[in-house]
C-alpha positions as CSV (number, residue, x, y, z in Angstrom):
1,Q,4.8,-24.8,-67.6
2,L,4.6,-23.3,-70.9
3,Q,6.4,-25.1,-73.7
4,L,7.1,-23.4,-77.0
5,V,8.2,-24.8,-80.3
6,E,9.2,-23.0,-83.3
7,S,9.0,-24.3,-86.8
8,G,9.1,-23.1,-90.5
9,G,12.6,-22.0,-90.6
10,G,15.0,-22.7,-93.6
11,L,16.9,-21.4,-96.7
12,V,15.1,-18.6,-98.6
13,Q,16.4,-16.5,-101.4
14,P,16.6,-12.7,-101.0
15,G,13.3,-11.2,-101.7
16,G,11.4,-14.3,-100.3
17,S,9.0,-15.1,-97.8
18,L,8.8,-17.4,-94.8
19,T,6.2,-18.1,-92.2
20,L,7.3,-19.3,-88.9
21,S,5.2,-20.8,-86.3
22,C,5.4,-21.1,-82.6
23,A,3.2,-23.9,-81.1
24,S,2.3,-24.0,-77.3
25,Q,2.8,-27.6,-76.7
26,K,0.7,-28.2,-73.3
27,S,-1.0,-24.9,-72.4
28,P,-3.3,-22.5,-74.1
29,L,-1.7,-19.2,-75.4
30,D,-4.5,-16.9,-74.7
31,Y,-3.3,-15.2,-71.6
32,Y,0.1,-14.8,-72.8
33,A,1.7,-11.9,-74.9
34,V,3.8,-13.3,-77.4
35,A,7.0,-11.9,-78.9
36,W,9.4,-13.3,-81.7
37,F,13.3,-12.2,-81.3
38,R,15.9,-12.8,-83.8
39,Q,19.8,-13.3,-83.0
40,A,22.0,-12.8,-86.0
41,P,25.4,-14.4,-86.3
42,G,27.8,-12.7,-83.8
43,K,25.0,-10.5,-82.5
44,E,23.0,-10.2,-79.4
45,R,19.4,-11.4,-79.6
46,E,17.0,-8.6,-80.3
47,P,13.0,-8.4,-80.2
48,I,11.5,-7.8,-83.3
49,A,7.6,-8.2,-83.2
50,Y,5.2,-8.5,-80.4
51,I,1.5,-9.3,-79.9
52,S,-0.6,-8.7,-77.0
53,N,-2.7,-11.3,-75.2
54,S,-6.1,-12.3,-76.6
55,F,-7.9,-10.8,-74.1
56,S,-7.1,-7.1,-73.9
57,N,-10.0,-4.9,-73.5
58,R,-8.6,-2.7,-76.0
59,G,-8.2,-5.4,-78.8
60,T,-4.9,-7.0,-79.8
61,T,-2.1,-4.9,-80.0
62,T,1.1,-5.4,-82.1
63,K,4.6,-3.7,-82.2
64,Y,7.6,-4.2,-84.5
65,S,11.2,-3.2,-84.5
66,D,12.2,-0.7,-86.9
67,S,14.4,-3.4,-88.9
68,V,11.2,-5.5,-89.9
69,E,8.2,-2.8,-89.6
70,G,6.2,-3.0,-92.8
71,R,7.8,-6.6,-94.0
72,F,7.1,-8.8,-91.0
73,T,3.3,-9.4,-89.4
74,I,2.8,-11.1,-86.1
75,S,-0.6,-13.0,-85.4
76,R,-1.9,-15.6,-83.2
77,D,-4.6,-18.3,-83.5
78,A,-5.9,-19.0,-80.0
79,A,-8.0,-22.0,-80.9
80,R,-4.7,-23.7,-82.1
81,K,-2.7,-22.4,-79.7
82,M,-0.4,-20.9,-82.2
83,A,1.4,-17.8,-83.0
84,Y,3.0,-16.9,-86.5
85,L,5.5,-14.4,-87.9
86,Q,5.0,-14.0,-91.5
87,M,8.3,-12.7,-93.3
88,N,8.2,-10.9,-96.5
89,D,10.8,-9.3,-98.8
90,L,13.7,-11.1,-96.7
91,G,17.2,-10.0,-97.1
92,P,20.5,-11.4,-95.9
93,E,20.2,-9.4,-92.9
94,D,17.4,-11.2,-91.9
95,T,19.4,-14.4,-91.3
96,G,19.6,-15.5,-87.9
97,V,18.0,-17.9,-85.4
98,Y,14.4,-17.0,-84.5
99,F,12.8,-17.4,-81.2
100,C,9.3,-17.3,-79.9
101,A,8.8,-16.1,-76.3
102,A,5.9,-15.9,-74.2
103,D,4.9,-13.9,-70.8
104,L,2.0,-13.1,-68.8
105,V,3.0,-9.9,-68.5
106,P,2.4,-7.5,-71.7
107,R,6.3,-6.9,-72.0
108,G,6.4,-5.4,-75.6
109,L,9.7,-5.3,-77.1
110,E,11.5,-5.7,-73.9
111,P,13.9,-8.6,-73.6
112,E,12.8,-10.4,-70.3
113,Y,10.5,-13.1,-71.3
114,E,9.6,-16.0,-69.0
115,H,9.2,-18.8,-71.8
116,W,11.4,-19.4,-74.6
117,G,11.4,-22.0,-77.5
118,Q,14.3,-23.6,-78.8
119,G,14.6,-21.4,-82.0
120,T,14.5,-22.2,-85.6
121,Q,17.4,-21.2,-88.1
122,V,16.3,-18.8,-90.9
123,T,19.0,-18.1,-93.6
124,V,18.5,-15.8,-96.5
125,S,21.0,-16.4,-99.3
126,A,21.1,-16.6,-102.9
């Protein structure tokens, strides 16, 4: 069973940056596609970034929601069983709980992922 743990959230000023980490506690992430989701206060959880597994014969694929395209970067480190979300130029609209999720099926920005972390809070405020 895959266990995912997010870290790196916190309070940041508008225009600032944060990097979130997603660690797999037990199993390698290599075969799993990974996505980051965000749940803003009072809103449904939404997918914002996706990265394909480490073994795609077409190379690594990434996808982003329109709301974060150009500001956020998803990446992975197979050796460390980690995935990351680099977030730049943050605004108050980026406030929310951020979750990482993984699945053997390459689901892209679909919501139905099998494995989930517990989430980490990101607050963007002056």
